[in-house]
C-alpha positions in Angstrom: 4.6 -10.3 -17.4 3.3 -7.2 -19.2 4.3 -3.9 -17.6 2.4 -1.5 -19.9 1.0 1.8 -18.6 -1.9 2.7 -20.9 -3.5 5.8 -19.6 -0.7 8.4 -19.5 1.9 6.9 -21.8 4.5 6.8 -19.0 7.8 5.0 -19.7 9.2 2.7 -17.0 12.2 4.0 -15.1 13.0 2.0 -12.0 15.8 4.3 -10.8 13.7 7.4 -11.0 10.7 5.8 -9.4 12.8 4.6 -6.5 14.6 7.9 -6.1 11.4 9.8 -5.9 9.8 7.3 -3.4 12.8 7.4 -1.1 12.8 11.2 -1.1 9.2 11.1 0.1 9.3 8.4 2.8 8.6 10.9 5.7 5.6 12.3 3.9 4.4 8.7 3.0 4.6 7.7 6.6 2.9 11.0 7.7 -0.1 10.3 5.3 -0.2 6.6 6.3 -0.5 7.1 10.0 -3.0 9.9 9.7 -5.2 7.8 7.4 -5.2 5.4 10.3 -6.5 8.1 12.7 -3.2 8.8 14.3 -2.9 12.6 14.3 0.8 13.5 13.8 2.5 16.3 12.1 5.1 15.9 9.5 7.8 17.3 11.8 6.8 14.9 14.4 7.1 12.0 12.0 10.5 13.2 10.8 11.6 13.4 14.4 10.4 9.9 15.2 12.1 8.5 12.0 15.3 10.1 13.3 15.1 7.9 16.3 13.8 10.5 18.8 10.7 10.0 21.0 8.0 12.6 20.5 6.0 13.6 23.6 2.1 13.4 23.5 2.0 10.2 21.3 1.5 6.6 22.4 4.4 4.2 21.9 2.2 2.1 19.7 1.5 5.1 17.5 5.2 5.9 17.2 5.9 2.2 16.5 3.4 2.4 13.7 5.3 5.2 12.1 8.6 3.4 12.5 7.1 0.2 11.0 6.1 2.1 7.9 9.6 3.4 7.4 11.1 -0.1 8.0 8.6 -1.6 5.5 9.6 0.9 2.8 13.3 0.0 3.4 12.4 -3.7 2.9 10.6 -2.9 -0.4 13.5 -0.8 -1.7 15.9 -3.6 -0.8 13.8 -6.3 -2.5 13.4 -4.2 -5.6 17.2 -3.4 -5.8 17.8 -7.2 -5.8 15.0 -7.8 -8.3 13.2 -9.9 -5.7 9.9 -8.1 -5.3 7.0 -10.1 -6.7 3.2 -10.3 -5.8 3.2 -13.6 -4.0 2.2 -14.9 -0.6 5.9 -15.0 0.7 6.3 -11.3 0.0 3.0 -10.2 1.4 3.7 -12.1 4.7 7.1 -10.6 4.9 5.6 -7.1 4.3 2.9 -7.6 7.0 5.5 -9.0 9.5 7.3 -5.6 9.4 4.3 -3.3 8.9 2.2 -4.8 11.6 4.9 -5.7 14.2 3.4 -5.4 17.7 0.4 -3.6 16.3 -2.0 -6.5 15.9 -2.8 -10.0 17.3 -0.5 -11.8 14.9 1.8 -10.5 12.2 3.5 -12.2 9.3 0.7 -14.8 8.9 -2.9 -15.0 7.7 -5.4 -14.5 10.4 -6.7 -17.6 12.3 -10.1 -16.2 13.1 -13.1 -14.3 11.7 -13.1 -10.5 11.3 -15.6 -7.9 10.2 -15.1 -4.4 8.6 -16.4 -1.4 10.6 -19.3 0.3 8.8 -19.8 -2.4 6.2 -22.0 -5.4 5.9 -19.4 -7.2 3.8 -18.1 -10.4 5.4 -14.5 -11.3 4.6 -13.7 -14.9 4.0 -13.5 -17.4 6.8 -9.9 -18.1 7.9 -9.9 -21.7 6.4 -10.7 -20.1 3.0 -8.0 -17.6 2.9 -5.3 -19.7 1.0 -7.8 -20.4 -1.8 -8.9 -16.8 -1.8 -5.2 -15.7 -2.1 -4.8 -17.9 -5.2 -7.9 -16.4 -6.7 -6.7 -12.8 -6.1 -3.2 -13.6 -7.2 -4.5 -14.7 -10.6 -6.9 -11.8 -10.8 -4.0 -9.3 -10.2 -1.7 -11.0 -12.7 -4.4 -11.0 -15.4 -4.5 -7.2 -15.4 -2.9 -5.7 -18.5 -2.3 -2.1 -17.3 0.3 -1.9 -14.5 -1.8 0.6 -12.5 -4.9 -1.6 -12.8 -2.8 -4.6 -11.6 -1.4 -2.6 -8.6 -4.7 -1.0 -7.6 -6.5 -4.4 -7.9 -3.9 -5.8 -5.5 -4.6 -3.2 -2.9 -8.3 -3.2 -3.2 -8.8 -7.0 -3.0 -6.2 -7.3 -0.2 -8.2 -4.7 1.8 -11.6 -6.2 1.0 -10.7 -9.8 1.9 -8.8 -8.9 5.2 -6.2 -11.6 5.2 -4.8 -10.3 8.5 -6.3 -9.4 11.8 -5.4 -5.8 11.2 -3.0 -3.6 9.0 -4.8 -4.8 5.8 -5.0 -1.5 4.0 -1.4 -0.5 4.9 -0.1 -3.8 3.7 -2.3 -3.6 0.6 -0.8 -0.2 -0.3 2.7 -1.4 0.3 2.0 -4.3 -2.2 0.4 -1.9 -4.7 3.4 0.4 -4.5 5.9 -2.5 -4.7 4.3 -3.6 -7.9 4.6 -0.2 -9.4 8.2 0.5 -8.3 9.4 -2.9 -9.3 8.1 -2.1 -12.8 9.5 1.4 -12.8 6.5 3.5 -12.2 5.7 6.2 -9.7 3.8 5.2 -6.5 0.3 6.0 -5.5 0.2 8.0 -2.2 -3.2 8.7 -0.6 -2.9 12.2 1.1 -4.2 12.4 4.6 -6.3 15.5 3.6 -8.4 13.1 1.5 -9.1 10.7 4.4 -12.9 11.3 4.3 -13.2 10.7 0.6 -10.9 7.7 0.8 -12.9 6.1 3.7 -16.3 6.8 2.1 -15.2 5.2 -1.3 -13.7 2.2 0.5 -16.9 1.5 2.3 -18.8 1.6 -1.0 -16.2 -0.7 -2.6 -16.4 -3.2 0.3 -20.1 -3.6 -0.3 -20.1 -3.7 -4.0 -16.7 -5.1 -5.0 -16.9 -2.6 -7.8 -13.4 -1.2 -8.1 -13.9 1.5 -10.7 -14.6 4.5 -8.4 -11.7 3.7 -6.1 -9.4 3.3 -9.1 -10.4 6.7 -10.4 -9.7 8.1 -6.9 -6.3 6.4 -6.6 -5.2 7.6 -10.1 -6.2 11.1 -9.1 -3.6 10.9 -6.3 -0.8 10.9 -8.8 1.0 14.2 -9.2 0.8 15.6 -12.7 4.4 16.8 -12.7 5.6 13.4 -11.7 3.6 11.8 -14.5 5.3 14.2 -17.0 8.7 13.1 -15.8 7.8 9.5 -16.7 6.5 10.6 -20.2 10.0 11.9 -21.0 13.3 9.9 -21.5 15.1 11.1 -18.3 18.5 9.6 -18.0 18.7 9.2 -14.2 
């Protein structure tokens, strides 16, 4: 499968991509939980990830943060064994960790109907999810540029709501797993851009036009990190 990055001319470097992502796990968890409306500070997240309970936060919210970190560990381990691929087995395994105790079911496609708050888009019926998955898997794998492939995965997983909950988080994990496994830096949506992210996602849900969301997601990449991958760094 092609792993070309066409916009910036970055060169794949799995070791560097993993190293940078591992360094940023506390910040990644902080941004993820805040995007879900859970107001935590970075020091609070760091404390929780060190195994210490933080006062003033629900146990479910602290579990959300821990689940995020555990899912990153799972992805790093899979990539180290060259076992991360975009398929149903992996997404179910990712969801099983990311959504543990946070939704009705985890590690399996939903068994009922769902809606998306603020959107009139209707996700597929539960009996249609397997066929929809095959359709999306083919669409993702057809993308030539690695970032288009990864972003398409996230956006279509979020729009089709394969699970009762934790769809966007699972989609972002799959997006970044695709990037890391091919040696490219991850896309992290900063919590400070929550309003823009939510507004663009609602527009996308209605239209299924991915272009504005792709522009936004690309803008989340740090220019200095991009430059690192434009060079031949021996790390």
